Structure formats: structure tokens, C-alpha cells
Jmol script that loads the backbone (N, CA, C; Angstrom):
load data "model"
ATOM      1  N   MET A   1     202.332  93.899 101.721  1.00  0.00           N
ATOM      2  CA  MET A   1     201.759  95.072 101.738  1.00  0.00           C
ATOM      3  C   MET A   1     202.091  95.676 103.268  1.00  0.00           C
ATOM      4  N   SER A   2     202.414  96.728 103.388  1.00  0.00           N
ATOM      5  CA  SER A   2     202.796  97.405 104.240  1.00  0.00           C
ATOM      6  C   SER A   2     201.390  97.336 105.197  1.00  0.00           C
ATOM      7  N   ASP A   3     202.007  97.543 107.003  1.00  0.00           N
ATOM      8  CA  ASP A   3     200.994  97.585 107.709  1.00  0.00           C
ATOM      9  C   ASP A   3     200.238  98.966 107.712  1.00  0.00           C
ATOM     10  N   TRP A   4     200.712  99.996 107.370  1.00  0.00           N
ATOM     11  CA  TRP A   4     200.051 101.200 107.635  1.00  0.00           C
ATOM     12  C   TRP A   4     199.067 101.568 106.573  1.00  0.00           C
ATOM     13  N   VAL A   5     199.235 100.810 105.425  1.00  0.00           N
ATOM     14  CA  VAL A   5     198.189 100.917 104.358  1.00  0.00           C
ATOM     15  C   VAL A   5     196.809 100.136 104.804  1.00  0.00           C
ATOM     16  N   LEU A   6     197.342  99.213 105.156  1.00  0.00           N
ATOM     17  CA  LEU A   6     195.976  98.042 105.788  1.00  0.00           C
ATOM     18  C   LEU A   6     195.307  98.964 106.911  1.00  0.00           C
ATOM     19  N   VAL A   7     195.746  99.320 107.869  1.00  0.00           N
ATOM     20  CA  VAL A   7     195.416 100.281 108.681  1.00  0.00           C
ATOM     21  C   VAL A   7     194.459 101.370 108.564  1.00  0.00           C
ATOM     22  N   VAL A   8     194.882 102.211 107.548  1.00  0.00           N
ATOM     23  CA  VAL A   8     194.103 103.058 106.827  1.00  0.00           C
ATOM     24  C   VAL A   8     193.020 102.655 105.943  1.00  0.00           C
ATOM     25  N   ALA A   9     193.179 101.338 105.319  1.00  0.00           N
ATOM     26  CA  ALA A   9     192.249 100.947 104.405  1.00  0.00           C
ATOM     27  C   ALA A   9     190.938 100.550 105.304  1.00  0.00           C
ATOM     28  N   GLY A  10     191.346 100.033 106.230  1.00  0.00           N
ATOM     29  CA  GLY A  10     190.469  99.486 107.592  1.00  0.00           C
ATOM     30  C   GLY A  10     189.745 100.517 108.078  1.00  0.00           C
ATOM     31  N   VAL A  11     190.400 101.775 108.625  1.00  0.00           N
ATOM     32  CA  VAL A  11     189.799 102.758 109.418  1.00  0.00           C
ATOM     33  C   VAL A  11     188.718 103.555 108.274  1.00  0.00           C
ATOM     34  N   LEU A  12     189.248 103.558 106.795  1.00  0.00           N
ATOM     35  CA  LEU A  12     188.082 104.218 106.234  1.00  0.00           C
ATOM     36  C   LEU A  12     186.989 103.336 105.815  1.00  0.00           C
ATOM     37  N   LEU A  13     187.277 102.012 105.446  1.00  0.00           N
ATOM     38  CA  LEU A  13     186.263 100.924 105.476  1.00  0.00           C
ATOM     39  C   LEU A  13     185.263 100.831 106.648  1.00  0.00           C
ATOM     40  N   ALA A  14     185.713 100.887 107.661  1.00  0.00           N
ATOM     41  CA  ALA A  14     184.988 101.043 109.075  1.00  0.00           C
ATOM     42  C   ALA A  14     184.005 102.177 109.211  1.00  0.00           C
ATOM     43  N   ALA A  15     184.832 103.377 108.856  1.00  0.00           N
ATOM     44  CA  ALA A  15     183.925 104.721 108.887  1.00  0.00           C
ATOM     45  C   ALA A  15     182.750 104.718 107.688  1.00  0.00           C
ATOM     46  N   ALA A  16     183.303 104.219 106.545  1.00  0.00           N
ATOM     47  CA  ALA A  16     181.993 103.867 105.552  1.00  0.00           C
ATOM     48  C   ALA A  16     180.889 103.308 105.993  1.00  0.00           C
ATOM     49  N   ALA A  17     181.155 101.916 106.836  1.00  0.00           N
ATOM     50  CA  ALA A  17     180.240 101.435 107.053  1.00  0.00           C
ATOM     51  C   ALA A  17     179.515 101.704 108.183  1.00  0.00           C
ATOM     52  N   VAL A  18     180.001 102.263 109.232  1.00  0.00           N
ATOM     53  CA  VAL A  18     179.285 102.929 110.289  1.00  0.00           C
ATOM     54  C   VAL A  18     178.286 104.268 109.266  1.00  0.00           C
ATOM     55  N   MET A  19     178.784 104.958 108.719  1.00  0.00           N
ATOM     56  CA  MET A  19     177.972 105.886 108.145  1.00  0.00           C
ATOM     57  C   MET A  19     176.795 105.065 107.245  1.00  0.00           C
ATOM     58  N   ALA A  20     177.157 104.209 106.807  1.00  0.00           N
ATOM     59  CA  ALA A  20     176.045 103.648 105.756  1.00  0.00           C
ATOM     60  C   ALA A  20     174.845 102.809 107.022  1.00  0.00           C
ATOM     61  N   ILE A  21     175.272 102.426 107.791  1.00  0.00           N
ATOM     62  CA  ILE A  21     174.342 102.000 109.029  1.00  0.00           C
ATOM     63  C   ILE A  21     173.860 102.962 109.510  1.00  0.00           C
ATOM     64  N   VAL A  22     174.540 104.397 109.869  1.00  0.00           N
ATOM     65  CA  VAL A  22     173.471 105.267 110.416  1.00  0.00           C
ATOM     66  C   VAL A  22     172.270 105.531 109.356  1.00  0.00           C
ATOM     67  N   ARG A  23     172.665 105.655 108.118  1.00  0.00           N
ATOM     68  CA  ARG A  23     171.736 106.057 107.024  1.00  0.00           C
ATOM     69  C   ARG A  23     170.827 105.162 106.737  1.00  0.00           C
ATOM     70  N   LEU A  24     171.224 103.738 107.000  1.00  0.00           N
ATOM     71  CA  LEU A  24     169.822 102.757 106.714  1.00  0.00           C
ATOM     72  C   LEU A  24     169.298 102.609 107.972  1.00  0.00           C
ATOM     73  N   VAL A  25     169.546 103.022 109.183  1.00  0.00           N
ATOM     74  CA  VAL A  25     168.597 103.041 110.466  1.00  0.00           C
ATOM     75  C   VAL A  25     167.724 104.479 110.210  1.00  0.00           C
ATOM     76  N   ARG A  26     168.362 105.891 109.886  1.00  0.00           N
ATOM     77  CA  ARG A  26     167.718 106.610 110.103  1.00  0.00           C
ATOM     78  C   ARG A  26     166.855 106.972 108.838  1.00  0.00           C
ATOM     79  N   GLY A  27     167.203 106.525 107.819  1.00  0.00           N
ATOM     80  CA  GLY A  27     166.316 106.634 106.311  1.00  0.00           C
ATOM     81  C   GLY A  27     166.468 108.057 106.147  1.00  0.00           C
ATOM     82  N   PRO A  28     165.214 108.833 105.919  1.00  0.00           N
ATOM     83  CA  PRO A  28     163.991 108.764 105.841  1.00  0.00           C
ATOM     84  C   PRO A  28     163.373 107.529 105.060  1.00  0.00           C
ATOM     85  N   SER A  29     163.629 107.644 103.755  1.00  0.00           N
ATOM     86  CA  SER A  29     162.830 107.077 102.581  1.00  0.00           C
ATOM     87  C   SER A  29     163.593 105.777 102.107  1.00  0.00           C
ATOM     88  N   PRO A  30     162.700 105.058 101.821  1.00  0.00           N
ATOM     89  CA  PRO A  30     163.213 103.709 101.168  1.00  0.00           C
ATOM     90  C   PRO A  30     164.215 104.084 100.196  1.00  0.00           C
ATOM     91  N   ILE A  31     164.616 104.829  99.531  1.00  0.00           N
ATOM     92  CA  ILE A  31     165.334 104.796  98.315  1.00  0.00           C
ATOM     93  C   ILE A  31     167.064 105.348  99.430  1.00  0.00           C
ATOM     94  N   ASP A  32     166.638 106.156 100.536  1.00  0.00           N
ATOM     95  CA  ASP A  32     167.951 106.199 100.897  1.00  0.00           C
ATOM     96  C   ASP A  32     168.323 105.063 101.796  1.00  0.00           C
ATOM     97  N   ARG A  33     167.506 103.982 102.264  1.00  0.00           N
ATOM     98  CA  ARG A  33     167.873 102.611 102.705  1.00  0.00           C
ATOM     99  C   ARG A  33     168.298 101.839 101.753  1.00  0.00           C
ATOM    100  N   VAL A  34     168.005 101.846 100.484  1.00  0.00           N
ATOM    101  CA  VAL A  34     168.752 101.044  99.577  1.00  0.00           C
ATOM    102  C   VAL A  34     170.213 101.440  99.291  1.00  0.00           C
ATOM    103  N   LEU A  35     170.060 102.919  99.263  1.00  0.00           N
ATOM    104  CA  LEU A  35     171.572 103.436  98.942  1.00  0.00           C
ATOM    105  C   LEU A  35     172.412 103.003  99.905  1.00  0.00           C
ATOM    106  N   ALA A  36     172.006 103.115 101.266  1.00  0.00           N
ATOM    107  CA  ALA A  36     173.111 102.701 102.173  1.00  0.00           C
ATOM    108  C   ALA A  36     173.110 101.271 102.136  1.00  0.00           C
ATOM    109  N   THR A  37     172.176 100.357 101.922  1.00  0.00           N
ATOM    110  CA  THR A  37     172.516  98.838 101.644  1.00  0.00           C
ATOM    111  C   THR A  37     173.549  98.538 100.641  1.00  0.00           C
ATOM    112  N   ASP A  38     173.397  99.656  99.332  1.00  0.00           N
ATOM    113  CA  ASP A  38     174.433  99.230  98.230  1.00  0.00           C
ATOM    114  C   ASP A  38     175.679  99.576  98.964  1.00  0.00           C
ATOM    115  N   VAL A  39     175.828 100.939  99.476  1.00  0.00           N
ATOM    116  CA  VAL A  39     177.101 101.236 100.058  1.00  0.00           C
ATOM    117  C   VAL A  39     177.650 100.271 101.206  1.00  0.00           C
ATOM    118  N   LEU A  40     176.952  99.809 101.991  1.00  0.00           N
ATOM    119  CA  LEU A  40     177.450  98.701 103.044  1.00  0.00           C
ATOM    120  C   LEU A  40     177.995  97.345 102.258  1.00  0.00           C
ATOM    121  N   ILE A  41     177.103  96.927 101.145  1.00  0.00           N
ATOM    122  CA  ILE A  41     177.534  95.722 100.325  1.00  0.00           C
ATOM    123  C   ILE A  41     179.089  96.200  99.673  1.00  0.00           C
ATOM    124  N   ALA A  42     179.085  97.451  99.027  1.00  0.00           N
ATOM    125  CA  ALA A  42     180.337  97.700  98.493  1.00  0.00           C
ATOM    126  C   ALA A  42     181.666  97.804  99.429  1.00  0.00           C
ATOM    127  N   VAL A  43     181.401  98.207 100.460  1.00  0.00           N
ATOM    128  CA  VAL A  43     182.220  97.843 101.827  1.00  0.00           C
ATOM    129  C   VAL A  43     182.569  96.792 102.077  1.00  0.00           C
ATOM    130  N   VAL A  44     181.631  95.776 102.088  1.00  0.00           N
ATOM    131  CA  VAL A  44     182.024  94.261 102.405  1.00  0.00           C
ATOM    132  C   VAL A  44     182.796  94.046 101.262  1.00  0.00           C
ATOM    133  N   VAL A  45     182.562  94.300  99.993  1.00  0.00           N
ATOM    134  CA  VAL A  45     183.364  93.769  98.741  1.00  0.00           C
ATOM    135  C   VAL A  45     184.987  94.398  98.594  1.00  0.00           C
ATOM    136  N   GLY A  46     184.791  95.480  99.416  1.00  0.00           N
ATOM    137  CA  GLY A  46     186.332  96.048  99.440  1.00  0.00           C
ATOM    138  C   GLY A  46     186.719  95.423 100.791  1.00  0.00           C
ATOM    139  N   VAL A  47     186.194  95.008 101.771  1.00  0.00           N
ATOM    140  CA  VAL A  47     186.717  94.219 102.761  1.00  0.00           C
ATOM    141  C   VAL A  47     187.385  92.652 102.225  1.00  0.00           C
ATOM    142  N   LEU A  48     186.685  92.467 101.667  1.00  0.00           N
ATOM    143  CA  LEU A  48     186.738  91.149 101.213  1.00  0.00           C
ATOM    144  C   LEU A  48     188.235  91.019  99.919  1.00  0.00           C
ATOM    145  N   ALA A  49     188.035  92.233  98.897  1.00  0.00           N
ATOM    146  CA  ALA A  49     189.134  92.592  98.024  1.00  0.00           C
ATOM    147  C   ALA A  49     190.336  92.661  99.039  1.00  0.00           C
ATOM    148  N   ILE A  50     190.485  93.111 100.020  1.00  0.00           N
ATOM    149  CA  ILE A  50     191.650  93.468 100.886  1.00  0.00           C
ATOM    150  C   ILE A  50     192.216  92.308 101.531  1.00  0.00           C
ATOM    151  N   GLU A  51     191.057  91.249 101.969  1.00  0.00           N
ATOM    152  CA  GLU A  51     191.554  89.905 102.548  1.00  0.00           C
ATOM    153  C   GLU A  51     192.112  89.159 101.327  1.00  0.00           C
ATOM    154  N   ALA A  52     191.742  89.057 100.066  1.00  0.00           N
ATOM    155  CA  ALA A  52     192.343  88.516  99.066  1.00  0.00           C
ATOM    156  C   ALA A  52     193.759  89.022  98.923  1.00  0.00           C
ATOM    157  N   ALA A  53     193.975  90.079  98.795  1.00  0.00           N
ATOM    158  CA  ALA A  53     195.019  90.771  98.011  1.00  0.00           C
ATOM    159  C   ALA A  53     196.048  90.532  99.298  1.00  0.00           C
ATOM    160  N   VAL A  54     195.857  90.537 100.611  1.00  0.00           N
ATOM    161  CA  VAL A  54     196.474  90.110 101.990  1.00  0.00           C
ATOM    162  C   VAL A  54     197.044  88.602 102.030  1.00  0.00           C
ATOM    163  N   SER A  55     195.939  87.789 101.477  1.00  0.00           N
ATOM    164  CA  SER A  55     196.173  86.287 101.790  1.00  0.00           C
ATOM    165  C   SER A  55     197.000  85.579 100.484  1.00  0.00           C
ATOM    166  N   GLN A  56     196.740  86.610  99.366  1.00  0.00           N
ATOM    167  CA  GLN A  56     197.202  86.345  97.905  1.00  0.00           C
ATOM    168  C   GLN A  56     196.467  84.860  97.523  1.00  0.00           C
ATOM    169  N   HIS A  57     195.104  85.245  97.402  1.00  0.00           N
ATOM    170  CA  HIS A  57     194.357  83.982  97.039  1.00  0.00           C
ATOM    171  C   HIS A  57     193.179  84.720  96.428  1.00  0.00           C
ATOM    172  N   ALA A  58     192.491  83.696  95.291  1.00  0.00           N
ATOM    173  CA  ALA A  58     191.253  84.529  94.666  1.00  0.00           C
ATOM    174  C   ALA A  58     190.231  83.462  95.242  1.00  0.00           C
ATOM    175  N   TYR A  59     189.969  83.110  96.370  1.00  0.00           N
ATOM    176  CA  TYR A  59     188.960  82.368  96.421  1.00  0.00           C
ATOM    177  C   TYR A  59     187.432  83.199  96.986  1.00  0.00           C
ATOM    178  N   THR A  60     187.983  84.244  97.487  1.00  0.00           N
ATOM    179  CA  THR A  60     186.699  85.262  97.423  1.00  0.00           C
ATOM    180  C   THR A  60     186.316  86.129  96.376  1.00  0.00           C
ATOM    181  N   VAL A  61     186.858  85.990  95.317  1.00  0.00           N
ATOM    182  CA  VAL A  61     186.439  86.578  93.796  1.00  0.00           C
ATOM    183  C   VAL A  61     184.924  86.424  93.649  1.00  0.00           C
ATOM    184  N   PRO A  62     184.604  84.927  93.637  1.00  0.00           N
ATOM    185  CA  PRO A  62     183.235  84.721  93.383  1.00  0.00           C
ATOM    186  C   PRO A  62     182.314  85.221  94.294  1.00  0.00           C
ATOM    187  N   VAL A  63     182.737  85.300  95.420  1.00  0.00           N
ATOM    188  CA  VAL A  63     181.929  85.622  96.640  1.00  0.00           C
ATOM    189  C   VAL A  63     181.601  87.423  96.282  1.00  0.00           C
ATOM    190  N   MET A  64     182.671  88.178  95.816  1.00  0.00           N
ATOM    191  CA  MET A  64     182.425  89.374  95.676  1.00  0.00           C
ATOM    192  C   MET A  64     181.682  89.504  94.467  1.00  0.00           C
ATOM    193  N   LEU A  65     181.922  88.852  93.585  1.00  0.00           N
ATOM    194  CA  LEU A  65     180.841  88.767  92.109  1.00  0.00           C
ATOM    195  C   LEU A  65     179.442  88.889  92.760  1.00  0.00           C
ATOM    196  N   VAL A  66     179.401  87.412  93.328  1.00  0.00           N
ATOM    197  CA  VAL A  66     177.831  87.539  93.610  1.00  0.00           C
ATOM    198  C   VAL A  66     176.973  88.373  94.492  1.00  0.00           C
ATOM    199  N   LEU A  67     178.034  89.273  95.506  1.00  0.00           N
ATOM    200  CA  LEU A  67     177.402  90.225  96.217  1.00  0.00           C
ATOM    201  C   LEU A  67     177.111  91.130  95.358  1.00  0.00           C
ATOM    202  N   SER A  68     177.975  91.645  94.377  1.00  0.00           N
ATOM    203  CA  SER A  68     177.676  92.594  93.667  1.00  0.00           C
ATOM    204  C   SER A  68     176.445  92.721  92.963  1.00  0.00           C
ATOM    205  N   LEU A  69     176.552  91.321  92.053  1.00  0.00           N
ATOM    206  CA  LEU A  69     175.206  91.155  91.270  1.00  0.00           C
ATOM    207  C   LEU A  69     174.022  91.273  91.919  1.00  0.00           C
ATOM    208  N   VAL A  70     173.900  90.850  93.377  1.00  0.00           N
ATOM    209  CA  VAL A  70     172.819  90.952  94.263  1.00  0.00           C
ATOM    210  C   VAL A  70     172.315  92.266  94.630  1.00  0.00           C
ATOM    211  N   ALA A  71     173.481  93.052  94.859  1.00  0.00           N
ATOM    212  CA  ALA A  71     173.449  94.449  95.467  1.00  0.00           C
ATOM    213  C   ALA A  71     172.821  95.301  93.835  1.00  0.00           C
ATOM    214  N   PHE A  72     173.288  94.856  92.741  1.00  0.00           N
ATOM    215  CA  PHE A  72     172.785  95.493  91.686  1.00  0.00           C
ATOM    216  C   PHE A  72     171.206  95.337  91.309  1.00  0.00           C
ATOM    217  N   ALA A  73     171.065  94.202  91.392  1.00  0.00           N
ATOM    218  CA  ALA A  73     169.604  93.558  90.998  1.00  0.00           C
ATOM    219  C   ALA A  73     168.757  93.838  92.134  1.00  0.00           C
ATOM    220  N   GLY A  74     168.942  94.426  93.169  1.00  0.00           N
ATOM    221  CA  GLY A  74     168.058  94.725  94.435  1.00  0.00           C
ATOM    222  C   GLY A  74     167.786  96.436  94.187  1.00  0.00           C
ATOM    223  N   THR A  75     169.130  96.809  93.726  1.00  0.00           N
ATOM    224  CA  THR A  75     168.893  98.630  93.155  1.00  0.00           C
ATOM    225  C   THR A  75     167.886  98.533  92.333  1.00  0.00           C
ATOM    226  N   VAL A  76     167.990  97.745  91.223  1.00  0.00           N
ATOM    227  CA  VAL A  76     167.114  98.041  89.914  1.00  0.00           C
ATOM    228  C   VAL A  76     165.810  97.605  90.200  1.00  0.00           C
ATOM    229  N   ALA A  77     165.806  96.640  91.318  1.00  0.00           N
ATOM    230  CA  ALA A  77     164.374  96.374  91.654  1.00  0.00           C
ATOM    231  C   ALA A  77     163.490  97.286  92.401  1.00  0.00           C
ATOM    232  N   MET A  78     164.438  98.126  93.150  1.00  0.00           N
ATOM    233  CA  MET A  78     163.657  99.132  93.781  1.00  0.00           C
ATOM    234  C   MET A  78     163.469 100.274  93.105  1.00  0.00           C
ATOM    235  N   ALA A  79     164.406 100.859  92.205  1.00  0.00           N
ATOM    236  CA  ALA A  79     164.554 101.809  91.220  1.00  0.00           C
ATOM    237  C   ALA A  79     163.077 101.597  90.363  1.00  0.00           C
ATOM    238  N   ARG A  80     162.776 100.291  89.728  1.00  0.00           N
ATOM    239  CA  ARG A  80     161.611  99.961  89.039  1.00  0.00           C
ATOM    240  C   ARG A  80     160.304  99.900  90.083  1.00  0.00           C
ATOM    241  N   TYR A  81     160.383  99.789  91.012  1.00  0.00           N
ATOM    242  CA  TYR A  81     159.124 100.169  92.134  1.00  0.00           C
ATOM    243  C   TYR A  81     158.798 101.197  92.321  1.00  0.00           C
ATOM    244  N   VAL A  82     160.035 102.187  92.628  1.00  0.00           N
ATOM    245  CA  VAL A  82     159.628 103.777  92.920  1.00  0.00           C
ATOM    246  C   VAL A  82     159.368 104.261  91.388  1.00  0.00           C
ATOM    247  N   ALA A  83     159.644 103.476  90.416  1.00  0.00           N
ATOM    248  CA  ALA A  83     159.203 104.274  89.024  1.00  0.00           C
ATOM    249  C   ALA A  83     157.674 104.237  88.747  1.00  0.00           C
ATOM    250  N   SER A  84     157.356 102.529  89.014  1.00  0.00           N
ATOM    251  CA  SER A  84     155.914 102.217  88.795  1.00  0.00           C
ATOM    252  C   SER A  84     155.088 103.200  89.910  1.00  0.00           C
ATOM    253  N   ARG A  85     155.432 103.349  91.069  1.00  0.00           N
ATOM    254  CA  ARG A  85     154.487 103.977  92.301  1.00  0.00           C
ATOM    255  C   ARG A  85     154.348 105.249  91.704  1.00  0.00           C
ATOM    256  N   ALA A  86     155.614 106.136  91.192  1.00  0.00           N
ATOM    257  CA  ALA A  86     155.361 107.461  90.840  1.00  0.00           C
ATOM    258  C   ALA A  86     154.268 107.655  89.678  1.00  0.00           C
ATOM    259  N   ALA A  87     154.700 106.629  88.937  1.00  0.00           N
ATOM    260  CA  ALA A  87     153.523 106.777  87.532  1.00  0.00           C
ATOM    261  C   ALA A  87     152.201 106.400  88.005  1.00  0.00           C
ATOM    262  N   THR A  88     151.737 105.633  88.920  1.00  0.00           N
ATOM    263  CA  THR A  88     150.516 105.453  89.455  1.00  0.00           C
ATOM    264  C   THR A  88     149.995 106.592  90.324  1.00  0.00           C
ATOM    265  N   MET A  89     151.121 107.399  91.092  1.00  0.00           N
ATOM    266  CA  MET A  89     150.567 108.682  91.835  1.00  0.00           C
ATOM    267  C   MET A  89     150.075 109.636  90.550  1.00  0.00           C
ATOM    268  N   ARG A  90     151.174 109.519  89.864  1.00  0.00           N
ATOM    269  CA  ARG A  90     150.691 110.746  88.625  1.00  0.00           C
ATOM    270  C   ARG A  90     149.640 110.536  88.233  1.00  0.00           C
ATOM    271  N   THR A  91     148.866 109.399  87.712  1.00  0.00           N
ATOM    272  CA  THR A  91     147.782 108.875  87.198  1.00  0.00           C
ATOM    273  C   THR A  91     146.513 109.160  87.822  1.00  0.00           C
ATOM    274  N   ASP A  92     146.774 108.983  89.427  1.00  0.00           N
ATOM    275  CA  ASP A  92     145.646 109.064  90.216  1.00  0.00           C
ATOM    276  C   ASP A  92     145.712 110.727  90.366  1.00  0.00           C
ATOM    277  N   GLU A  93     146.288 111.322  90.239  1.00  0.00           N
ATOM    278  CA  GLU A  93     146.449 112.894  90.463  1.00  0.00           C
ATOM    279  C   GLU A  93     145.417 113.458  89.037  1.00  0.00           C
ATOM    280  N   GLU A  94     145.906 112.598  88.092  1.00  0.00           N
ATOM    281  CA  GLU A  94     145.115 113.341  86.692  1.00  0.00           C
ATOM    282  C   GLU A  94     143.602 112.847  86.733  1.00  0.00           C
ATOM    283  N   ASP A  95     143.633 111.653  87.372  1.00  0.00           N
ATOM    284  CA  ASP A  95     142.162 111.372  87.419  1.00  0.00           C
ATOM    285  C   ASP A  95     141.166 111.957  88.604  1.00  0.00           C
ATOM    286  N   ASP A  96     141.772 112.739  89.216  1.00  0.00           N
ATOM    287  CA  ASP A  96     141.180 113.539  90.295  1.00  0.00           C
ATOM    288  C   ASP A  96     140.878 115.028  89.728  1.00  0.00           C
ATOM    289  N   ALA A  97     141.640 115.297  88.912  1.00  0.00           N
ATOM    290  CA  ALA A  97     141.561 116.641  88.386  1.00  0.00           C
ATOM    291  C   ALA A  97     140.631 117.017  87.296  1.00  0.00           C
TER     292      ALA A  97
END
end "model"
wireframe off; spacefill off
backbone 0.3
color backbone group
């Protein structure tokens, strides 16, 4: 792989990581933080994929798979939490009316 491709990929991944960390810190809602965490995990998976391609081995593929599954499970759990919380808030508003 040529060096300039690695440099461009590294710069783009670093920029994505910085933007995700800024969103993770600033928020303002929990959904924003979950989305930023997903992006950060995707960046890590991308870095691991580039490392595996450069080193020409497949040892990091299981790590990438586990990271992706954990990120997916976390996102689904947060979505379910937000949906149940919204349903509870709607029910409380209907009871008050």
C-alpha cells in the first residue's frame, strides 16, 4: 500500500475521532453521546482494518467483530430505553389531562 493512502486515511480517521469526541463531551442529549460513541467505535474498527491490511494478517478481525457487535447492542439498548421513556412520558401526560 502506498504511503500517501495511509496518511490520508489516518488524517481522515483522526478528524472523525476528534469530531466524535467533541460531540461525546458536548452532548447535549444522551442520544448524541451514543451516536458519538458509535462513530468512535467505527473509527477504531477502521484503524484496526487498516492495521490488518498493512500487516497482512487477520488476527484483528475477531476484535473488529466483537467491537461492532458491542456497539450495535449498546445502540439498540439505548434506543429501547429512549422509546420506553417516551412512552412513559406520553402516558403520564395523558393521565394529567
